[in-house]
N, C-alpha and C positions, 0 to 999 in steps of 0.2 A: 321847067327850064326850057328856054329857047336855045336848044343845043347847037344847031348849025350856026346861028347868028353869034352865039357866044364863042364858038371855036374860031370863026372868022375874026372876031374882035381880038381874041387872044393872039392869033397869028399877026394881026396888024400892029399889035403892041409888042411884038418881038419876043414872045414867050417861046421857050424851046418846045420841041415836040413832046419831050418827056414830061415837062411841066404841064402842058396842055392836057395830055392823057390823065395825069394825076389830078389836075384841077377838075376836069369834067367828072371823073370817077367819084371824087370827094363831094362835089356838088350834088350828084345823083344820090349819094349816101345820105347827105343832109336832108334832101327832100323825102327820102324813104322814111326818115325819122319823124316826118310830120311838118316840116317847115316849107311852105310855098314861097319860094324866093321871088316869084313874079308879083306876089301880093303885098310885099313889104313897101310901106309908104314912109314910116318913121322908125326911129330906133326902138320905140316902145313895142313895135310889132314883133320883135325877136325876144322880148323879155320872157315870155312864157316858155319859149323853146329852150332857152338856156337854163331857166329854172328847172325844167324837167331833166335836162342833161346833168345838172349838178345833183339833183335828187337821185339820179341813177348812179352817182358816184363817178361820173366821167372825170378824168384827171384834168387839171387846169392847162397842162400842155396840150392835151387833145382839144379842149375847149378853144384854146388859142388858134389851133389849126382850123377849127370851125369858123372862128372870127375872121381869119385871114381869107378863107375861101368865100365867105359871105360877102366881105368887103370887096373882094375882086369882082364878084358878080354884080354888086350894087354899083361899082365903077362902070361896068359894062352897060348897066341900065341908065347911067348918067345921073344917078341920084346923089345929092350932096350929103350923104350919110356915111359916117364911119363908126362902126361898132368898136368900142374900146376893148383892149386886151385885158386879160386876167393876170393878176400878179401870180408868178409861178409859185408852186408849192414849196415850202421848206419843211424839213423833218419835224420842226416843232409845231407845224400846223396839223399834224396827224394825231388823231386820238387813238391810242392803243388801249383796248380794254384790259382791265386786270383779270387774271385767271379766275378769281372769286366771282367777278361779274359774269364771265362766260359760263361758269358753273350754274349760277342762278338762272341765266337765260335758258340753258339746256334743260333745266329742271322745271320750267314753267308747265303748269297743268292746265288743260283745257277741258271744258265741261263734258262734251260728248266724246265717246271713245274714238270714233272715226276721225273727228277733227283733231283730237289730241294726238293720235298716231301720225296724221299727216303733217301737222304743224311742227311737231318735235322732230320728225324726219327731215323737214325742210331746214330747220335750224341746224340739225346735226351735219347735214351735207354742206351747208354754208361754211361752218366752222372747220370742217375736216378738209375741204378742198379749196376754199378761197374763190369759188366761182362767183361771177357777178349775178345779181338777182335776175337779170334778164336771161342769163344762161340757165339759171336754175329752173325757171318756169318753162323753158324750152326743152328740158330733158325728157326723153322717152325711156321706157323700160329697156329697150334694146341698147341704150347707152351705158347700161350697167353690164360690164363684160368681165370675163375672167380670162386673163392672159396666161397660158401655161408656160410661156417662155420665162416669166418672172414669178410665176406661181402666186399671183395675187389679183384681186379685183381692181378694176379701173372704172372711172367715170369718163366717158368720151363726150367732150363738148364739141358738137358738130357745127354749131352756128355761133362761134364767138365773135368778138369784135372784128370788123373787117372780113367777116365770114371765114376766119381761120379756125381750124379745128385743133384740138389738143386732147391728150389723155392725162388723167390725174389719178394716182394711186389712192385707194381708200382702205382703211384698216378694217379687219373682220367685224368689229363691233358695229361699224357703220352699215356694213352689208346686212348684219342681223337686224338692225333697226329698220332698214328698208324692207327686208323680207317680211318683217312683222307688220309693218304698215301696209304692204301690198294686199294683205288679206282683207283689209278694211277700206281700201281705196275705191272710190266711185268708178264704175265701168263706163262712165259717160263718154270717155274718149279712151279706146283700148290701147292707144299708143302712149299717151301722156303719162308721165310719172306722177305729177301732182294735179289733182282734179277737184272739181266741184260737181254737184248734180247736173250742171249745165254743160260741163265739158272741161277743157284745160283751164287750169288756174290762170287768171289774168295777172299781168304785171302790177296793176293798181291794187288788186286784192292781196297779192303777195306783200306789197309794201305796207298795207294796213295790218297784216298779220305780224310783221316785224315791229311795227310801231306799238302794237298792243302787247307783244312779248316784252318789249322794253318797259312798258308801264307795269306789267305784272311782276317783272323781275326787279323793279326798283332801279332800272337803268334807262331813264326817260329820254336820253339823247341817242339811244341805240337805233341804228339803221343797218341794213344788210351789208353795206360796204365796210362797216367796222369789223365784221367778221373776216372780211378779206385782209384788212390791215393786220388783225391779230394772227391769222394763219401765216402771213408772210414773215412776221417777226418770229413766230414759233419755228418755222423752217430754218431761219437764220440761226436761232439759238441752238438748233439741233445740228448745226454744221453743214446744212445743205448749200451747195455751191450757188452763188448769186445768179450765174447764167441759167442753172437748172430752175431756180425760183422764177426767173423771168419767163421761161417757157411754161411752167406750171400756172402762172398767173395770166399768161397770154398777153404780156406786155410787148409792145412793138420795139421798144428801146430799153437797153440796160440802164440808161440814165434814169428812167422812171422807177425801175426796181431799186436803184441805189438810195432812194429817199428813206428806205427802211433801215439803212445801215446805222443811222444815228437815232432812230426812233426807239423809244423805250416804253414800257408799260406805264400807265398813269399812276 
């Protein structure tokens, strides 16, 4: 990003100081996600970026913010390109897994005991906490903490979306599964919770594990974000306050969380 030139252009086009700061921060975030905004020549140049964002489960509202900021930068560059916006999510667009499907996914068996322990622990944490898959692979063992004030274990998400951190309670049975898995975990990265012989488990590898779990469980459309949807609905059914669910999921806006109010199991 040509930051100084971009800031001068924003000021010349009468954007407020607050908007300029937010725009520059957002554009830097987009570039950290792998999109070189100065290399864009056609609309096709951003297709792979948005495909990856959707695969990661990024909400359409968030995607539209990306579109807005990218279009703003393309205007600065003087390109006659305008990336189209995404239709906003409706509750009927959301797939909510049936409890029986979740049970099958959590019972999937893997050949080797070390891989079995790791993959089942990953799935258990996803369904218990609703974390994003990118947050899951970023977890360290030190992020599993016991809070004496509430007398329960928590998972601390230190690097959530927009670098916001949050803490999510986890039940004792999940702690037991993690403790059991830890005895078999690769020590290739002493900090990382989920590892391979080469180090921390990559995001791409984690996605492949989820896809294979779906195939094994007879839930071929399964991907990690469906665990997040299921957890949100389960919290609602348990009477958890919507604002509390927003914080647990790491949503920036209550409006995003409200899509679960009308969502029901398939």
